[in-house]
C-alpha positions as CSV (number, residue, x, y, z in Angstrom):
1,M,-13.7,-22.1,80.7
2,K,-13.7,-19.7,77.8
3,I,-11.0,-17.2,77.5
4,K,-12.4,-13.8,78.7
5,R,-11.2,-11.2,76.2
6,K,-11.2,-7.6,77.1
7,I,-12.0,-6.4,73.7
8,Y,-15.5,-7.4,74.3
9,Q,-16.0,-4.2,76.2
10,D,-14.9,-2.3,73.1
11,L,-17.6,-4.1,71.1
12,L,-20.1,-3.1,73.6
13,K,-19.1,0.5,73.3
14,W,-19.2,0.4,69.6
15,K,-22.8,-1.0,69.6
16,R,-23.9,1.6,72.1
17,E,-22.2,4.6,70.5
18,S,-22.6,3.8,66.9
19,N,-26.1,2.8,66.8
20,G,-25.9,1.2,63.4
21,K,-24.2,4.3,61.9
22,K,-20.9,2.6,61.5
23,A,-19.8,-1.0,60.9
24,L,-16.9,-2.5,63.1
25,L,-13.7,-3.8,61.4
26,I,-11.7,-5.9,63.7
27,E,-8.1,-6.1,62.4
28,G,-5.6,-8.6,63.7
29,A,-3.1,-11.5,62.5
30,K,-4.5,-14.9,62.1
31,R,-5.5,-17.2,65.0
32,I,-5.9,-14.5,67.6
33,G,-9.6,-15.1,68.1
34,K,-11.3,-12.4,65.9
35,S,-14.0,-14.7,64.6
36,T,-14.6,-16.3,68.0
37,I,-15.2,-12.8,69.9
38,A,-17.3,-11.5,67.1
39,E,-19.6,-14.8,67.2
40,E,-19.7,-14.7,70.9
41,F,-20.7,-11.0,71.0
42,A,-23.4,-11.8,68.3
43,K,-24.9,-14.6,70.3
44,N,-25.1,-12.5,73.6
45,E,-26.0,-9.1,72.3
46,Y,-28.4,-9.8,69.4
47,Q,-31.6,-11.7,68.6
48,S,-30.2,-13.2,65.5
49,Y,-27.0,-13.2,63.6
50,I,-25.3,-14.5,60.4
51,L,-21.7,-15.2,60.1
52,I,-20.5,-15.2,56.5
53,D,-17.0,-16.8,56.2
54,F,-15.7,-15.9,52.8
55,N,-13.3,-18.8,53.1
56,I,-16.1,-21.3,52.6
57,A,-19.2,-19.0,51.5
58,S,-21.3,-20.8,48.8
59,K,-21.9,-19.3,45.2
60,N,-25.4,-18.2,46.3
61,V,-23.6,-15.6,48.8
62,F,-21.3,-14.2,46.4
63,E,-24.1,-14.0,43.8
64,A,-26.2,-12.0,46.6
65,F,-23.6,-9.1,46.3
66,D,-24.7,-8.6,42.6
67,H,-28.2,-7.3,44.0
68,L,-26.8,-4.4,46.3
69,N,-28.9,-2.2,44.1
70,D,-32.0,-3.9,45.7
71,L,-31.1,-4.5,49.2
72,D,-34.5,-6.3,50.0
73,V,-33.4,-9.1,47.5
74,F,-29.8,-9.0,49.1
75,F,-30.9,-9.5,52.5
76,Q,-33.5,-12.2,51.5
77,M,-30.8,-14.1,49.7
78,I,-28.6,-14.1,52.7
79,S,-31.4,-14.9,55.0
80,L,-32.4,-17.9,53.1
81,E,-29.1,-19.2,52.5
82,Y,-28.3,-19.4,56.3
83,N,-31.9,-20.2,57.2
84,T,-31.8,-17.4,59.8
85,R,-34.4,-14.7,60.2
86,L,-33.1,-11.1,60.4
87,Y,-34.8,-8.5,62.8
88,E,-34.5,-4.9,62.1
89,R,-32.0,-3.3,64.6
90,R,-31.8,-6.4,66.4
91,S,-29.6,-8.7,64.0
92,L,-26.0,-8.6,63.4
93,I,-24.3,-9.6,60.1
94,I,-20.5,-10.7,60.3
95,F,-18.3,-10.6,57.4
96,D,-15.6,-13.0,58.3
97,E,-12.2,-13.1,56.7
98,I,-13.3,-10.1,54.6
99,Q,-10.0,-9.6,52.8
100,K,-10.9,-12.8,50.8
101,Y,-13.6,-10.9,49.2
102,P,-12.9,-7.1,49.0
103,K,-16.2,-6.3,47.3
104,A,-18.1,-7.2,50.6
105,R,-16.0,-4.5,52.3
106,E,-16.9,-1.9,49.7
107,A,-20.5,-2.8,50.0
108,I,-20.5,-1.7,53.8
109,K,-21.2,1.8,52.6
110,Y,-24.6,1.1,51.4
111,L,-25.3,-1.7,53.8
112,V,-24.7,0.7,57.0
113,Q,-26.5,3.5,55.2
114,D,-29.7,1.2,54.7
115,G,-29.7,1.1,58.7
116,R,-31.6,-2.2,59.2
117,Y,-28.7,-4.3,60.7
118,D,-25.4,-4.1,62.4
119,F,-22.2,-5.3,60.8
120,I,-18.9,-6.6,62.0
121,E,-16.0,-7.2,59.6
122,T,-13.0,-9.4,60.7
123,G,-9.8,-10.1,58.8
124,S,-6.3,-10.7,58.6
125,L,-3.9,-8.6,56.6
126,I,-6.8,-6.4,55.6
127,S,-4.9,-3.3,55.2
128,I,-2.1,-4.5,52.9
129,K,-2.0,-2.5,49.7
130,E,-2.8,-5.4,47.3
131,N,-5.9,-6.3,49.4
132,V,-7.5,-2.8,49.0
133,E,-6.1,-1.2,45.9
134,N,-9.1,-1.9,43.7
135,I,-12.1,-0.8,46.1
136,T,-13.2,2.4,47.8
137,I,-12.7,2.1,51.6
138,P,-15.9,2.9,53.3
139,S,-16.0,5.9,55.8
140,E,-18.7,4.3,57.6
141,E,-16.5,1.9,59.3
142,K,-14.8,2.0,62.6
143,K,-11.4,0.1,63.0
144,I,-10.2,-1.7,66.0
145,K,-7.2,-3.7,66.4
146,M,-7.1,-7.0,68.2
147,Y,-3.8,-8.6,69.6
148,P,-3.0,-11.9,71.3
149,C,-4.3,-12.4,74.8
150,D,-2.5,-10.2,77.2
151,L,-0.9,-11.2,80.6
152,E,-4.0,-10.4,82.5
153,E,-6.2,-12.6,80.2
154,F,-3.6,-15.1,80.7
155,F,-3.8,-14.9,84.5
156,I,-7.7,-14.9,84.4
157,Y,-7.7,-18.1,82.0
158,I,-5.4,-20.2,84.4
159,N,-7.7,-19.2,87.4
160,E,-5.2,-16.6,88.8
161,D,-7.5,-13.7,88.8
162,L,-7.3,-12.9,92.4
163,L,-3.5,-12.7,92.2
164,Y,-3.6,-10.4,89.3
165,E,-6.1,-8.0,91.0
166,H,-3.6,-7.8,93.7
167,I,-0.9,-7.0,91.3
168,K,-3.0,-4.1,89.9
169,E,-3.7,-2.8,93.5
170,S,-0.2,-3.2,94.6
171,Y,1.3,-1.3,91.6
172,K,-1.5,1.6,92.0
173,K,-0.4,1.9,95.7
174,G,3.4,1.9,94.7
175,I,4.4,-1.1,96.8
176,A,6.0,-4.4,96.0
177,L,4.4,-7.8,96.3
178,D,5.2,-10.1,99.2
179,D,8.3,-12.1,98.2
180,N,6.3,-15.3,97.8
181,L,3.6,-13.6,95.7
182,H,6.4,-12.2,93.5
183,R,7.9,-15.6,92.9
184,R,4.5,-16.9,91.9
185,A,3.7,-13.9,89.8
186,M,7.1,-14.3,88.0
187,Y,6.6,-18.0,87.4
188,I,3.3,-17.4,85.7
189,F,4.9,-14.5,83.8
190,K,7.4,-17.0,82.4
191,E,4.6,-19.5,81.7
192,Y,2.9,-16.8,79.6
193,L,6.3,-16.0,78.1
194,L,6.6,-19.7,76.7
195,V,3.0,-20.3,75.9
196,G,2.2,-16.9,74.5
197,G,-1.2,-15.2,73.9
198,M,-2.4,-17.2,70.9
199,P,-5.9,-18.4,72.2
200,Q,-5.5,-22.0,70.9
201,A,-2.2,-22.5,72.3
202,M,-3.4,-21.3,75.7
203,V,-6.4,-23.7,75.7
204,V,-4.2,-26.6,74.6
205,Y,-1.8,-25.7,77.4
206,K,-4.3,-25.6,80.0
207,E,-6.5,-28.7,78.9
208,N,-3.5,-30.9,78.8
209,H,-2.3,-30.3,82.3
210,K,0.2,-27.5,81.3
211,D,1.9,-29.4,78.6
212,F,4.3,-27.0,76.9
213,Y,5.0,-29.5,74.0
214,L,1.4,-29.7,72.9
215,A,1.1,-26.0,73.0
216,D,4.3,-25.8,70.8
217,N,2.7,-28.0,68.3
218,E,-0.2,-25.4,67.9
219,K,2.1,-22.5,67.5
220,R,3.9,-24.3,64.8
221,F,0.8,-24.8,63.0
222,I,0.0,-21.0,63.3
223,L,3.7,-20.2,62.0
224,D,3.0,-22.3,59.0
225,L,-0.2,-20.4,58.3
226,Y,1.8,-17.1,58.6
227,R,4.3,-18.7,56.1
228,D,1.5,-19.4,53.7
229,D,0.3,-15.7,54.1
230,I,3.8,-14.5,53.3
231,K,3.8,-16.7,50.2
232,K,0.6,-14.9,49.0
233,A,2.3,-11.3,49.1
234,Q,3.3,-9.7,45.9
235,K,6.1,-11.7,44.2
236,K,8.4,-8.6,44.1
237,Y,8.9,-8.6,47.8
238,S,7.6,-11.8,49.4
239,S,11.0,-13.5,49.4
240,K,12.4,-10.5,51.3
241,V,9.3,-10.7,53.8
242,S,10.1,-14.4,54.3
243,A,13.7,-13.7,54.8
244,I,13.1,-11.0,57.5
245,F,10.6,-13.2,59.3
246,E,12.7,-16.3,59.5
247,N,15.6,-14.1,60.7
248,I,13.8,-12.4,63.5
249,P,15.2,-14.8,66.2
250,G,18.7,-14.4,64.9
251,A,18.4,-10.6,65.0
252,L,17.0,-10.5,68.5
253,S,19.5,-12.9,69.9
254,K,22.3,-10.4,69.2
255,H,23.3,-7.8,71.7
256,E,21.8,-4.7,69.8
257,K,18.9,-6.8,68.4
258,K,18.7,-4.6,65.2
259,L,17.9,-5.9,61.9
260,V,21.1,-6.3,59.8
261,L,20.2,-6.7,56.2
262,S,23.7,-7.6,55.2
263,E,23.0,-11.0,57.2
264,I,19.8,-11.4,55.3
265,D,20.9,-10.5,51.8
266,K,24.7,-9.7,51.1
267,H,23.8,-8.5,47.5
268,N,20.8,-6.4,48.3
269,N,21.2,-4.8,51.7
270,N,19.9,-1.3,51.1
271,F,17.0,-0.6,53.5
272,N,15.1,1.3,50.6
273,N,14.8,-2.2,49.1
274,Y,13.2,-3.5,52.0
275,D,10.5,-0.8,52.8
276,D,7.6,-2.7,51.5
277,S,8.7,-6.0,53.1
278,I,9.2,-4.3,56.5
279,F,5.7,-2.4,56.0
280,W,4.1,-5.8,55.1
281,L,5.2,-7.6,58.4
282,D,4.2,-4.6,60.4
283,D,0.9,-3.9,59.0
284,S,0.0,-7.6,58.8
285,M,0.4,-7.6,62.8
286,I,2.6,-10.8,62.5
287,C,5.5,-8.5,63.7
288,N,6.0,-5.5,65.7
289,V,8.6,-3.0,64.1
290,A,10.6,-0.6,66.3
291,Y,12.4,2.4,64.7
292,K,15.3,4.4,66.0
293,C,14.4,7.8,67.0
294,A,17.4,10.1,66.4
295,D,16.3,13.0,68.7
296,P,13.7,12.1,71.3
297,N,11.2,15.0,71.6
298,V,7.7,15.8,71.0
299,G,6.5,13.3,68.2
300,F,9.3,10.5,68.1
301,S,8.1,9.7,64.5
302,L,9.5,13.2,63.4
303,T,13.0,12.0,63.8
304,K,12.4,8.4,62.8
305,D,15.4,6.7,61.2
306,G,14.1,3.9,58.8
307,S,17.4,2.5,58.2
308,Q,17.7,1.3,61.8
309,V,14.9,-1.1,62.8
310,K,14.1,-3.9,65.4
311,C,11.6,-6.5,64.3
312,Y,9.8,-8.3,67.2
313,M,7.2,-11.2,66.8
314,G,3.7,-10.1,67.6
315,D,3.4,-12.9,70.1
316,T,6.3,-14.1,72.2
317,G,5.1,-17.7,72.4
318,L,5.3,-17.8,68.7
319,L,8.9,-16.4,68.8
320,V,9.9,-19.3,71.2
321,S,8.6,-21.8,68.6
322,L,10.2,-19.9,65.8
323,A,13.7,-19.8,67.6
324,F,13.9,-23.2,68.9
325,S,13.7,-26.6,67.0
326,E,11.0,-29.2,67.7
327,N,13.8,-31.4,69.1
328,Q,14.8,-28.7,71.6
329,I,11.2,-28.2,72.5
330,S,10.1,-31.9,72.7
331,S,12.9,-32.7,75.2
332,N,11.2,-30.2,77.7
333,E,14.7,-29.2,78.9
334,L,14.3,-25.9,77.1
335,Y,11.3,-25.1,79.2
336,K,12.9,-26.3,82.3
337,Q,15.9,-24.1,81.9
338,I,13.7,-21.0,81.0
339,M,11.3,-21.6,84.0
340,N,14.3,-22.1,86.2
341,G,16.1,-19.0,84.8
342,K,19.0,-21.1,83.7
343,L,18.9,-20.7,80.0
344,S,22.4,-20.3,78.4
345,L,21.1,-18.6,75.3
346,N,20.0,-14.9,75.2
347,K,16.8,-15.0,77.0
348,G,16.8,-11.3,76.9
349,M,15.1,-11.5,73.4
350,L,12.2,-13.3,74.9
351,Y,11.9,-10.5,77.6
352,E,12.4,-7.6,75.3
353,N,10.0,-9.1,72.7
354,M,7.3,-9.5,75.6
355,I,7.8,-5.8,76.6
356,A,7.4,-4.7,72.9
357,Q,4.2,-6.8,72.7
358,M,2.8,-5.1,75.7
359,I,3.7,-1.6,74.4
360,V,2.1,-2.2,71.1
361,A,-1.1,-3.8,72.8
362,S,-1.4,-0.5,74.7
363,G,-1.8,1.3,71.3
364,R,1.4,2.7,71.1
365,R,4.3,2.5,68.5
366,L,7.9,1.3,69.2
367,Y,10.8,3.5,69.3
368,F,14.3,3.1,70.7
369,Y,17.5,5.1,70.8
370,T,21.3,4.4,70.2
371,R,24.3,6.6,70.0
372,Y,27.5,5.8,68.1
373,N,30.6,6.7,69.7
374,M,33.1,7.5,66.9
375,V,36.2,7.1,69.3
376,S,35.3,3.7,70.6
377,H,33.6,2.6,67.3
378,R,30.5,1.0,69.1
379,N,27.3,2.3,70.5
380,D,27.9,3.8,74.1
381,I,24.2,4.4,74.6
382,E,21.4,2.0,73.9
383,I,17.7,2.5,75.3
384,D,15.6,-0.4,74.6
385,F,12.2,1.5,74.4
386,L,11.2,5.2,74.4
387,L,7.7,6.2,75.7
388,S,6.1,9.6,76.6
389,N,3.8,11.0,79.2
390,G,1.5,12.1,76.4
391,E,1.8,15.8,77.2
392,K,2.3,18.4,74.6
393,T,3.1,21.4,76.8
394,K,5.0,19.4,79.6
395,F,6.3,16.7,77.4
396,K,8.6,14.1,79.1
397,V,10.7,11.2,77.5
398,L,10.1,8.0,79.6
399,P,13.1,5.7,78.7
400,L,12.6,1.8,79.3
401,E,15.5,-0.7,79.8
402,V,14.7,-4.3,79.8
403,K,16.8,-6.7,81.9
404,S,16.3,-10.5,81.8
405,N,18.5,-11.2,84.9
406,D,19.3,-9.8,88.3
407,R,22.9,-8.5,87.3
408,Y,22.9,-5.4,85.0
409,T,24.5,-2.1,84.5
410,T,22.7,1.2,84.0
411,T,25.6,3.1,82.2
412,S,23.5,3.7,79.1
413,L,20.5,4.9,80.9
414,I,22.5,7.4,83.0
415,K,24.2,8.8,80.0
416,F,20.9,9.0,78.2
417,K,19.4,10.9,81.1
418,E,22.6,13.5,81.1
419,L,22.2,13.9,77.4
420,F,18.5,14.8,77.3
421,K,18.0,15.7,81.0
422,K,15.6,18.5,80.5
423,R,13.3,16.2,78.5
424,I,13.4,13.1,80.8
425,G,10.7,12.3,83.1
426,R,11.0,9.1,85.1
427,S,13.1,6.2,83.9
428,Y,12.2,2.6,84.2
429,I,14.0,-0.5,84.4
430,I,12.0,-3.9,83.7
431,H,13.7,-6.6,85.6
432,P,12.9,-10.1,87.3
433,K,13.2,-8.6,90.7
434,N,10.7,-7.1,92.8
435,Y,9.3,-3.6,92.5
436,K,11.6,-0.9,93.7
437,D,10.8,2.9,93.3
438,D,14.3,4.3,94.2
439,F,16.9,2.4,92.3
440,K,20.2,2.9,94.2
441,G,18.7,6.0,96.0
442,A,17.7,7.5,92.7
443,K,13.9,8.6,93.2
444,D,13.4,9.0,89.3
445,I,14.4,5.6,88.3
446,I,11.6,3.0,88.9
447,C,12.3,-0.8,88.7
448,L,9.4,-2.8,87.6
449,P,8.8,-6.6,87.5
450,P,7.4,-7.5,84.1
451,Y,4.1,-8.5,85.7
452,Y,3.6,-4.6,86.5
453,V,4.3,-3.3,83.1
454,S,0.7,-3.6,81.6
455,V,-0.7,-1.8,84.7
456,F,1.9,0.8,84.2
457,L,1.1,1.3,80.6
458,E,-2.5,1.6,81.4
459,G,-1.9,4.7,83.7
460,L,0.9,6.3,81.7
461,D,-0.7,9.4,81.2
462,N,-0.3,10.1,84.8
463,V,3.4,9.4,85.0
464,G,6.6,11.2,84.3
465,L,5.5,14.8,85.1
């Protein structure tokens, strides 16, 4: 069974609406399935297609780009090289790993204007400065971001699509799942937490009778690919990128989960020296960066504090493999403890990373809030994530707190609501327990199990008023 990706519908929409007037650029980290979905789309929706992988393209392919002044010759050379006939308005050409050959991306302007064929580009780290600084970015290009498989795609792939449909219907009705179904949904959520959404890890997991260890091997291979990419970053900051990347589990395992540069580099701990490195990780989509919002109001970015950031992994399954050694994984004891809810280490970092992953995949940026108390010399308010209802005239802040166990306090949330009460809509607690719409009698505090979060994010424009 193939993994059914929701981005396929976005590709169909692009084909229908652009009608050859724009190429489609699929951006995303390595190994999330960009090439796979592009080729599957080509096979299903076109009479013929050519996939040019710039990692392995022949000399003849690169020489073809010297003939852009005569597109008849260019297309003839490509067609002969791949032994594929091209049909006007019925063929697709895929430029795979286009960051390897920026000249091909620059050529999109002329190829699209010619109008004979459709074009899809795929690439990792495409928008990093050093990959585009010497070319003209084509305006005839629609960008779309691709993320790891989400929770719904995971449910469907392991043949639990009916349960997920029930989850969506129950959330929309504002009711909790039956206790048995809740336990089943939480079990699958924890599977997803550990396996993650990298397609190959999911395939290995399912095809090998749900073997966490074999899935972990695949994830470690992907982490090594990321490390190789980091080494290729500009020398002036590649070592800093590497230091941040390797320190992510350590930072997230602490209470505040913020990146503390003095723990990475005692001699160079000014955030201004790390701007490019943090940008690199965020822009590569390997990581998801959250910024402190100093004054939550319309436009969180207006009061963004660049000196206080949290750095999450783009895929929580990869975080598990980055955080724990192969020996810890191979014993299977780690997975057993997490699945049974008995992990002594801070599993809160896994839950919080997953919610961050879901928020980013919904198309939103990550913001959090903290307030330092000068009297007690510590933060007395900590809100994990800030969302909004998307309104301009009736703007409301929607604070999210992530709890990984059944026992927790809401002191920070209550103080935050008191501090910004006129701006606050509904507040949300993400926890392992079942759905509840009146936390301790408060109708404006909603408790969501994590498997409800994706559905909640889809309908966010209609809440919090």
